[in-house]
Structures are given as C-alpha cells and as structure tokens.
N, C-alpha and C positions, 0 to 999 in steps of 0.2 A: 334618578327615580320620582316617579311624579305618581302623586294621589288624590281623589277628590272625595269629598264625605256629601251623601248623601241622607237632610232628615226631611222624613214622611210625616205630614201630621199639618190638619187643619187646628188647631189650638197652636204651633206656632206661624201659623199665617195671619192669624185673625188677633196675634199680641195676646194670646192669651198666656202662654207660657215663655219665656224666656230658651233661647238656644242655646244651655254653656257645654253640651253632648260635643258641638263643633272644636271651640273651644280646647276643651281639653285631649277630643281626639288630635287636633295639631300640635298641640303641644312635644304629645307623644311622640307623636312622628315624627316629627321635627328631633327631635333628641337621641334616632336610633339611624337620622339620617335621611327622611324620609322627605319632598319637600310636597306642600296643598297647593297641589294648583286650582284648586274653587271649592267654593262650597256653595251646595245648590239649595236651600227648602223648598221641595215639594206639596199636591195637596194628595189625597188616598186618593188620587184618582188613575185609572188601569192607564189612558192614556197619557198622562203626563209622568207616570213612571217611567215606563218602555221609554218614553223620550229621553227619560232622564237617564239614565242605562245604557242607550246605545249612546246619546253626543257623550257622553262621559267613557265609553269605550274606546269612541277613539282619541282619544288625548290623553288616556295616562297609563300606570299596568294594573294598577288599585283604587278601588272602589270599597266606603267602607259605609254603610245605609243600616238608619237608628229608626226606628217608626214603624207600625203599622203591624206589628206581631202579636196584642193581643187577641184575645180568645172572641171576640165579637164582629158583627156584621162590613163593620167598616173597616177594619184591619183585610189588608188585600195584599200584606206584601209579598210572603209564599207562594200567593193561586199567579200572581205579578211574573215576578223568577219563573215559573217554571211555562212560562209561556214565553218570556224572553229565548229561555235557553232548551226550549222544545221538551219539556221535560213534563216527569207527573208527579204528583204524592202521594205517597207511600207512608205507613204508618211508620214509625221507627220506636222500638221495645226499647232504647234509652230512652225518650224523652219521654215515655210514656210512663216507666220503672219512677221518672224523677215526676211528675206531676203527681204521680201516688203520694210517696214517698215526699212529700211537698204538702199534702190535703192532708193528710191523714196525721204527720206528724208537731204543723205546727196548725192550721186551719182547725182541725180536729174535727173532721167530715169527709164525707168521699168526694170526689172531683163531678162535677155537674158534664155531661155529652159535650158545651161547648168547651169545660176546661181541657177535655178529652181530645177535640178537636185538634187541639194542639201538636200532639205527636205527629201527627202528617202532615211530612216533610219534601222538597220535592230531592226524589229520589236520586239523584249526584252530590245533594248537598255533603259535604262533607258534619258535622254535628261539634256543635261545639257548647261545650256541657253548665248550664247555667244555675250552678249551686245554688242560684240569689232567687228564682223563677222558675214560673213555665211555662215562656217561651226561649226555647233553645236558641245559639247561634247559629250561624251556615256559613262556611266557607264552602265559594260555588267559581266554576272557569266557566271563557270566552271566549274559546281563542287563549289569544296573549293575554287576555287581562281575567283580574282575579275577582270576584266582588262578595263581599263576605256583609253580610246583614246582622246584626242585634236590633237586640230589644233597644226600646224608648226612652227610658228608666232608666237617670241615671248612676246610681252604683249599679246595677244588674250591670249595666253597656257598659263603666267602669272597670268589674272583673274582666267579664268575658276579652277587652280589649286590652290590660295587662297580663293574665294569665293565659291566654289562649292563643288570641291572635298574631300578637305583636311578634311573641318566638316562632311561629311560625314563616311572619314577615324576614326575620332575620333570618331566618334558614333557608326559604326561598330567592332572596336577591342577595344579590353585591352591593351594596352601599355606599357613598361618600359621607365623610365627616362630616358632620354642620355643627361651628360652635357660635354659638353667642356669648356675648356681658356685657352686664350692662349698667349705667351709673347710672346712681340715683339723683339730684338736683333740687334745691329748695333756695327758690328769693330769687330768677332772675329767668324773664322768657325767652323762649327761644331764638328770638335773636341776637337779645344782649348776650346766649348762652355764643352764640353764630359768629360773631363779630370778636368775640375774645378767643375764640381758639384758630379764625380763619385759617392763619397759616403754618401750623397745625394740621388741621382739613386740607390742606392740597394737598402737602406731602403726603397725604396718607397712602401706602400704599395699594393699589386698584383693586388688591385682591381681597384685600376686608372691605366693608361698606356699613358706613354710618346712616345710623337713624335717629330722629329726634322726635323722641314721643311725647305731645304735651300735654298736660291736665290742668287742672284749675289749682294753681300756687303751686307743680313741681312740672320738673319736665325729664325724661328717664332715657338718656342717650345709649342706644343700640351697638354696640360693636358685631360684624357678623361673617368668615367667611366658609369656603367648605372646601374641598380637597380633600382626596388619600391618604396621608398621611398624618395620623391627630395628634402625633406631639410638634410636629415643626406648629401643625396650624392652631395650637392651642399657646406655641411660645410667639406667637408672630401676633394674635390679639391680646397676649395681656403686656409682652413688650408697648403694642400703640396705648394701651389701659390704665396702664401707669405714666404714659404718658399725659395723655388725655385727664387724667385725675390730678397731679400734680398741676397742669395750669388751671384747675379748677374745684383747688381744693376750698377753701370762702365755700363754698355752697356746695361739696361734694358730703353725701351722708352715710354711704358704703355703695354693696353692688348685689339686684334683685333679687341675685341667686342664694345668700346668705344672709343681707339681712333688707327690712324698709326702719320705717324711722323711729316707731312704735316701737320695736325692739329694740336698739339701738338708745333710749332712750333706757326698756327697762333694762338694757346688761349695767349701763352707766349707772342707776339709782342704783340695783341690786350689788351694784361690789362699792359702791357710797356709802354703802347699808343707810340708804335718805328713802324720804318716801312722799309721794305727791296728790292731791286732791284736786278738785274740778268746782270751780261756779260757772255753770251754764246754762245763759238768759237765751240771745239768738241763736246759738248753737244746738239746745233743746237736747243735749246728751248724746250726739253726734262724737263728739270729741271721746265720752266716756268709752263709746260704743269700740270704738277702733283702741282703745289702752287694754279693753279686758278680752280681746279677739288675741292676745299674746301673751301660750300659758304661763302663769305662774305670776299673772299680776299680784296678784293679792300679798306677796313679798314688800308690796310696792304701794301701790294704790290702795290708798288710804279709805277712797269713796267720792260722792259729790253729791250737790244737788242742783237741781233744774229751776230753778225761783221766776220763774217764767213774765209768773204778772210780778209790777211794780211792787206794790202791799211785799208780797211774800220776801222780797230783797232787803226790808227793812223786817217782818216779822220772823224770818226762817235764819238769814244771816246776822241779822245785826248792823246793816247800810243801816248810818243815823238821815232821819226819815229830811232834817233838811241842806243836809250832799243836795239829796233828788231833787227837794223845792228849789237852789240858788242855780244847779248846774243841769237839770233835768235826769232822765234815766243812764242816759245812750250821749255819756261824757269821759275823759278822761279820770275824773275825782270817782265819778262813781263805780268805775271798770276794777283801779286798788283800788277802793273800798272792798269789791268785793272778792278781791281778791286777801286781801289783810287776814279781814273777815272769814276767809272757805279757811287760811288755814289755823288759823283759833279754833276752830269751828274744830277741826281732822285732828288738830295736834301733828298739821305735817311739814318738812322741810319749804316742800314748792306747794304754793298754789296757783291756780290760773281760772282764769274770769274772762269769762265774754258779753258785755251787752250789744245791743247794735237795732237796726231792723233791716230784716230780713226781708222781709216786706209780703204780700203785694200790695201791703198800706201801710203807711209812719207809725198806728199806733202811738205808743206816749213818747216818743222823742221826735223833735222836731229837727232834726238830721234827713238828708235826699234819703228814701231807701239804699240800703247796700253800704247805709253807714253803719261800722264796724270797730269797737275798743276792743283789745285782746291785754286783759293786765296781767302782771306775773309778779305774785312775793315770791321771794326769794331768802337764804341766809344773806344778802347782801344789800337787799333795802327791797322797792314795790316799782315796777314801772312802768306804762301803759302804751300800745302805740297805736294810731286813728287809722284807719284803712277805708276804704272807698271800690268795694269789688260787687258793684253792675248794679241793675232791677233784678234779676231775675232772681228768682228765692231760691233755687234748688245751688243756682251756681255760688251764694252770698255764700247759703255756709258749707262747703265743701274750700271754698276758697278759706273764708276763717278757719275752717279744721286744719287745713293742711299748714296753712301760714303759724297756729299757735301752735301745731309737734315745730315748726322747723324753731322763732322766738326758746321757746322751751328745752330743745336740746341746745342751741345757742350758748342761757343763762345756765345752763347745769353745766356743759365746757367749761367756764368761767367761774365756775365757783367749784 
C-alpha cells in the first residue's frame, strides 16, 4: 500500500517554518505498514493544489494533506477539494458546535463570522473531530483513492492522525508488515564501517535491506524488511542485527528505538550514583542542551558553565592565567584545567570541557578554525584529545558535541 503526503502553505516554501508534519506522518504510516511514495510541498494556489491531488490519485491509495484550513482568505483547501471532488460546501453542525465550544470555553468570547465559516465542509466528507482546534479533519474518497485533509498546526494534526485517521486506515486496508531496526554507532565513518562489515553485508538476505545514515560524528545503520508474517520478519531482522552488533561492538552504543547515547550515559551515571558537570567554551551549551533533554537528568547532571570569553575561564572556572598565556586558550593544557576545575566547582565525579575555534574567525586561538580540544576529568584522572572538525561553524559544534558524548561514554564504561 502506498501513500503520499502533501503539505500546503507558502510559509513552508519560503522557509518561514520547517515541515515537521511530514516526518511525523511518515513515521506513523510506516509503523502500520504503509509506505510513503512521495512528499510534496505546494503553494496556497487552487491550480497547484488541483494538479497535486490529481497526480497523487494516479500513484497512491492514500493521500494525506495538511494545511490551508484556517479562517482567512488565503486558506482555500476546502473549496479546492470541492472542485476536485465535484462537491459543494455545507454547514456541519458537529463542527459548528465544536467551534462554539472552543471559543466559549477557552477563548472566552463569541466566535467571529470568519471562525464560523470553518464549519463549512464538503458535503460528502466524513468529519474527523478536532478537539484541539476549530478546523476539522476530513476523510474523502474519489474513485479508489482516499484523501484526508488535516490542519497544519502540528499538535492538532498529530491528534487527528493518531486518534482518527490511522484507525480508519487500519480498518480499511490490508497492509504488509514493515520492520526496521537501527543501530547507533559513534567514532567511525560510513566507509570505514562498510569495510569492517563487508563480508556480513554481502551475505545479507535479499529480503533485508541495509541503509547507512551518516551524520556528524556518528552513523546509524538501519535494517529493514517487509512481509506478511510479522513474527518471521522480526526474527530474521533481529538475527542479522545481532551479527551486525557483534561486528561493531567497539563503536555501537545501542538501538535507536531503545536508547540514544545521552540516555545510555544517563542510565550508567544513575546506576553508579555518579555525577556530571560541563564547561563548554566552543560548543556554547550544545552538550548541556542534549543532556537536559533526557527526563530525569537532574539525578546526575549538576550543572554547566559556558566560559566563552577567555577571561571567564580564569574568573569563573579558576583556570591559571599563566597556563593560558603559555599554551593559548585552545590547548590540551587549558582544556584539561577547565575539566579539572569544573569537577571541583560542581563537586562531580565527571567533568567534560571543550575549548576550540568554531569559526568563522580564529578569535583568541592560534590554531586553524575547526580545532577543538575535548577534555574529561574522571575518577581515574584527566585527559584530552585534539580534533580538527573543518571550517563550517555548525559542523564544528555538532561534531564536537557528538565526539564529546562518545568520549564520555567510553570513559564511564572504563571506570
């Protein structure tokens, strides 16, 4: 079974907002055995919408449309669907009641005429009740294709998709099982990994597909398979994943659905009743942001400082100023001093520090842009490593962040 996602809105095309809806819809469809054939973003333009709907009808069984359902004149999705289906707009009492309820309960005023107009829907549409907003979802059919229209507001769309749309899709269509499992690795590039697992990859059954998903400082390896028997499908993928994990156990940190490297670090520190602090210069708090995204981080993460300016490394952290004068602020000695002082400042078992030149200019350092020192103070001492992450600022910060997590995990496992 194939599906297509169409997002409507000039704001997406001009880059004013990021289309997160398509990613969420794709994940949810994939989980129930529906393959997404294409994702299309189009203008709030009748001709463009009609063309996209007609093209999608020729390709897929299910078309999911988001956006263009607001109360303003530029929201023309419902009218365009009527033209596409040969339908007319009628007032729906269920939608009208929902609009009035939302305004009286939460907004504390009567709805405007423009709000009430949202109760006008295609006569043949099945209404999907939107408890979080005034624009309804709509389930429509033309020939052998189902068209679903949902609001573009992410939290409204997510509720409608999971509570209204997917149950109907499951009931209407017979779907194959799709199973993915993704291994997370840190520390080696995809070409190096490919060389390490080439014999296993060549022997991989044809029904199981391997995908390399590289990003800055890490590579995800996804195994995928499709078939009618869920149990056999999972067993086959799991068997191959066990073999893959054994080959890459030196760089594997877990599975994407189960954990990520931050969660693995969290569980280890929590288990050992140990603590962590950070001193981030060139990464500017990026590491702390990812650590605190894990629920319960306060159990082990005590805090961080961002001594971005050279003087703050001295006044806040207590790094010896003569050390900076002798070795420069971007050096192994200063990175290690930052980690050591950070551990003392927060009273933690582990402290991680970064200092470097993210770019685009060299700043206080003498090394080239992209030079980063990462240091870790742990119960067994303090050490640092030097890296060169290129000359693109965003890339330098992200690669430094990923490398810091990799180093920290290995150090915790050693102690």
